[in-house]
N, C-alpha and C positions, 0 to 999 in steps of 0.2 A: 105354257109351251115348253117343250123339252129340248134337249141338246140336239143339234143337227150335225151329223158326222158326214164329212165329204173327203174323198180322195181328190186332191187338186195339185196343179202345178203352181209352185210358189214363184210367181212371175218376178216381182220386184219390191223393193222398199225405196221410196223416193222422198228425199227431204224437201219440204216446202218451207214457206216463210215461218209459220208457227206450228206446223204439224208435220207428220210423216204420213205418206200415203203408202199403204200396203195393198198389193194386188195379187189375187189368186185367180187362176183360170181352171174352170171345170171343163175338161175336154170332152167333145162329143156333142150331140144335139139333144141329149136328154139330161135334165137336171133333177136328181132325186130331191124330194122334199121342197119342190118349187114354191108351193103355197106357203109353207112355214117361212121360207127365206124371204119371199115377197112381202110378207107381213112385217118383217124385221127392218126392211129398208127405211132409212131415215131415223132409226132409233139407235140407242147405245147398246152394244152387245159386248160379250166377253168372248174373245178368240183364244183358243188354246191349240198349239201345235203338238200333236202326240209325240212322245219321245224326246221332248226338248225341256230343258230345265227352266225355261223362261216363265212358265206358268201362264195364268190367264192374263190377257191384256184387254183393258177397256178401250173400245174404239167406236167411232160412229160408222154405221153401215151406210156408206155414201151411195153406192149404186150397184145394180144388178142388171147386166145387159145380156139378154139371151140371143145367141147367134147360131147358125147352122153348124159351125166348127168348134166354137168355144163359148163359154159364159164367163166373162170377167166379173169378179166380185171385188169392189173397191171399198177400202176402209180408211178413215182418217184417224190416226193415232196421235194423241197428245196428252199433256197433263201428267208428266212424271213417269212415263213408260220407257225412257231412253235406255235404261239398263236392260230391260226385258227385250227391247228391239235389238240391241247389240248382240244378244244371244241368238237371234234369228238370222242374222246376216249370212252365216255360213250355209243356211238352207236354201237361200235364193237360187232359183234355177232347178230345183229338184221337185220330185213328186213327194207330197207329204199328206198326212191325214190331219184334218183340222176339225175342231169341235166349235160350233157357234151356238151361243145360248143368249137369251135376253139378259140384259144387266138390270140391276136394281136402280142404277143411276139414270136420272132423267137427262134429256139432251141439254137442258139449261145448266144442270150441274156439271156436265161434261165440258161444255163450252167455258163455264166460269173457271173450272180447274185449269184449263189451257191458258187462260189469261193471267193466272197467278204467277208471280215472279218475285225474286228477291231484288231489292233495290233500295233507294233512298225513301224513307218515310217522309211524307209531307202532307200539309193541309192547305187547301186553296181557300183564301179569305174572300169575303164578299167583294172587296175592291179589286180582286184579281191577283193580288200578291200571294206569294207562297211562303209558308212558314215551315221550318224544319226543326225538329227537336234539338236541344242544345248539345246533346251528347254525340252528335254526328260530326264527322270530319268536315272541315271547311277548307277553302282555298288558302286562307290565312294560316292554317295549321301545317301546310306543306312547306318543308324547308326549301329555300332557294339559295343558290350559290352566288358567288361574285362573278363578274364578267370574266370569261376565260375558263371558268370551272366546268368540268364535265358533269352532266346530269345523269350519269349511268355508272355502273360498277364494272363494266366489261372493258378490260384493258385492250382488247383486240379492236375496240371501236375508237380508240384514241388516235 
């Protein structure tokens, strides 16, 4: 399947719990390349906004709703695309040309990438207890002051 090029209204970028929803509207009652787009719904695609330095963004093609006045295209973006999305904010509310093509990434790989995060490494033991590596910071390592000491460095808060 090749790239699908569309002239669309970049409707919005909306931050959700773990992802960002990007919505484009194709204005009018005809949708060019409908069959190609319909086959991509539910899969991972690469979206590229022409003339923007963000480059290709991996996204789940969430929905395609055909209407008499407009056709909203909704995409869920996650998994390390924050910098690329920041470059798109200035285009929201404008007409843009987008390129949509299938990604080599499966939906499972996309969802797994969204759940990856930095944090404390740990292992859950069979008895339900949690073990952390010795080289990580513990509560005992955090210095505590005496009663009446301030726990911050900002003199304005004293």
